[in-house]
N, C-alpha and C positions, 0 to 999 in steps of 0.2 A: 730328683734331677731329671729333666728331660733329656732325651737322647741327642738333642741338637746343641747341647751345652757341652763344649770341649774344654777342660781345665788343663792348661799347659803347665809344665813344671815351672816353678819360681812365680807363677802368675799369682798364687795365694800366698799369704805370709807363711813362713816356716813355723813350726811349733817347737819351742824349747822348753822342755818340762824338767824343771830342777826339783820341785817338790809339790806334793798334792795333799798336804795335811790340812789346809784351810781352803780347799777348792771344791766346789760342787760337781757332781758328775754331770748335771745339766749344762753347766758352763764349758766343762771339758768337751761334752758332745757337740756343743756349738762350734767350739774352736776346731774340732776334727771334721766338721760337716763337709768341707770341700777337699778332703784328703791331702792335708799339707805334709811336707817333709818333716817328720817327727825325729827330734834330736833329744837324747835324755842322758841321765847318769846311770851307772850300775845300780845304785840303790833304788832309784825310782823306776828303773826298767823293769824291776820285779813286779811293781804295782800295775804298770801298764800291761805287761804281759799277762797278768791275772785278769785284767778287763778284756783281754783279747784285742788289744790295739797293736797294730803293725808298727814297729819301730824301725827307722831308717838308719840312724847313727846312734852310738853309744860313745860318749866322751870318756875315754880311758887309755891307759897305757898297757892294760892287762887283756890279753885276748881270752882269758877264761871267764870273762864277764858276760859273754854273748849268750842270750836265752833264745833267740829266734834264728832261723836260717835267713840268709841274704841281709844280715845286718852288718853295716861297715863300721869299722872302728875310727874314731877322730882322736888322734893323739893329743894329749894334754901338754906333753913336754914340760917347760918350765912356767906354762901359763896357768891361771886359775880355770876352772871349769867353764866359767862364763866367758873369760876372754878367748879360750880356745874355740868355743862355739861361735862366738861373734866374729872372730878372725876368719873362720871357715865360711860363715855366711856372707860376710862383706867381700871376701876374696873370690867367691863363687858367684857373685852377682845377684844374690838375693836382695830384693828391694825392701822387705819387711820381714819382721818376726814378732810373734806373739810369745811372751815369756811367763810361765807359770812358775812361781817360787815361794818358798816359805820365809826365806830370809831376804832382806832387801838392803843393799848398800848401793846407794846411787852412784858412788864414785866407780863401781865397777862397770857402770853403763855410759858414763860421760864421755869416755873417749870414742864411743861409737855413735853417739847421738846425731852427728851430722852425716854419718856414713850410711845408715840403715834406719828405716822406720821402726821405732821400738814400741811395743805396748806390753807393759809389765802387769801381770795380775798377781796381787799380794794382799793378804789379810783384808779381803772384801773391798778392794780398791782397784781401779783401772788406772795405771800410771803411765804417763808418756810425756816425751819432751815437746815443747812448743816453741815457735819462734815469735819474735817481737810483732805485735799487731795481730796476734792470734784472736779469732772470733769463732763462736760455735752457738747454735741454737740449742737452748735447753728450756724444759718446763719450769715454771715458777717453784721456788722452794728447793731447788736442787743445790748440793753443796759441791764447791770447788775448794781444793786445798793446794796451797803452794808448798812445794817441798824442796825448793832451792831458794836461797836468799835473793831477792830481786833488787836491781839498781834502777833508780829512776821510774818506779813502778807506778802506774795508774791504771784504772779499770772503768768500764761502763757496763751498766746492766746487773751490777752486783751490789750487795751491801756486805760490809765487813761484819763477821760475827765473832771473831778472835783473831789472834796475831797473824795467822797464816790461813784462815778458813774465810770464805765468803759464800753467800747464798744468792741464787738468782732472784731477782725482785719480781719478775713477771715472765710469762712465756715469751720467748724471743731470743734474740742474739744477745750475747755478753762479749766484751772484748778485753784483752789484757795488752798493755803496753809496757815495755821495759827496755833497758840499755843492754842486758846481758845478750850473749849470742843466742841462748835458749834457757828455758826453765823446765824443771820437771813439775807437773801438776798431777792431782789425783782426783778422780770422781769416785763416788761410792757406788757399788754395784747394787 
């Protein structure tokens, strides 16, 4: 990074690390490149600490879980770990978050899809919500998977390869149109 680039707090997506079992060190390094706010659980904090990664927040009600100095505790209260973290991020004006997780239940993320830009990394996939009329440039042969049931769905630039999987037909833009407020889609990493 050259000296004239100043990264302001909350300018880059926060990083919520819930599990690292199926995530490469290379991808983790890419997500950490711009020094995001790092939020994690006590279990995953041990692995991050072993890698020498600075943790900003640990989601826990137990102060004994802190492994590093200057780590803040994010109380879970009666929420799930995911909900506690996303409530904190949306309540504190974070525009985006990258989430690394071993387990995926999209229902945990749906209430926040309109409030913060979510990108979820799970099982070799990059998952995110899209709005109707979404379009993106992709090279030919890339796979797109719908993870939400779509109402009034139609597409351009793709061919259907199974019930919820599509492949780009050529280099260029593809587009997805539907009647839902949003859909979750997955791209293979």
